[in-house]
DRENDRENPA-79608 format. One record per residue (C-alpha): residue in one letter; x, y, z. Coordinates in steps of 0.2 Angstrom, whole numbers, padded with zeros to 4 digits, always signed. Layout:
AXYZ
...
END
This chain:
M-0096-0021-0069
T-0084-0035-0065
L-0082-0043-0048
P-0065-0034-0045
E-0073-0017-0049
K-0088-0021-0038
R-0076-0025-0024
A-0065-0009-0027
A-0081+0002-0027
T-0086-0004-0010
R-0069-0002-0002
P-0064+0014+0006
S-0050+0025-0002
V-0033+0026+0006
A-0038+0042+0015
E-0055+0036+0020
A-0047+0020+0027
G-0034+0029+0037
A-0047+0042+0044
A-0059+0028+0049
V-0047+0016+0058
D-0055+0012+0075
V-0043+0013+0090
V-0049-0004+0095
S-0045-0012+0079
V-0027-0006+0078
P-0021-0019+0091
K-0031-0032+0082
M-0023-0028+0066
H-0006-0028+0074
R-0009-0046+0082
L-0015-0052+0065
L+0001-0045+0056
E+0011-0053+0070
Q+0002-0070+0067
A+0005-0069+0049
A+0023-0065+0051
Q+0025-0080+0063
L+0017-0091+0051
A+0028-0086+0037
A+0043-0088+0048
S+0038-0105+0054
A+0035-0110+0036
G+0053-0104+0031
L+0047-0090+0020
P+0061-0077+0018
P+0057-0060+0026
D+0058-0051+0010
A+0046-0063+0002
F+0034-0060+0016
A+0036-0041+0015
G+0032-0043-0004
F+0017-0053-0001
A+0011-0040+0012
G+0014-0026+0000
Q+0004-0034-0014
A-0010-0037-0002
S-0010-0019+0003
L-0011-0014-0015
R-0026-0025-0018
A-0035-0020-0002
F-0033-0001-0004
P-0040+0005-0021
G-0029+0020-0028
L-0014+0016-0018
A-0003+0010-0032
E-0008+0025-0042
Q-0004+0037-0028
M+0013+0029-0025
A+0016+0030-0044
K+0012+0048-0044
A+0023+0051-0029
R+0038+0043-0038
F+0034+0052-0054
D+0033+0069-0045
A+0049+0065-0036
A+0058+0061-0053
L+0052+0077-0060
E+0058+0087-0046
E+0075+0078-0047
L+0076+0083-0066
R+0071+0101-0062
S+0083+0103-0048
S+0097+0096-0058
G+0093+0108-0072
R+0089+0095-0085
L+0070+0100-0086
A+0063+0117-0086
K+0049+0122-0075
A+0033+0126-0084
END
């Protein structure tokens, strides 16, 4: 098993992480995100770049999130094709 695989195996899934958030840790996470945003702003990083970096960090931190998002996009695209009559329902 590679190191990234070992790390992913020890991290909680997206659902587990959401259910396990401690009420006390929410303000701490908020403060840390505020500090990161302030640091990015003071360094002159554009807001969209900061948001992109934050999104990439989230995808790395939560195993399965990218796949979950891809599935949601795929399902939405299928539904759009079905509702427009370009794809039959099976």
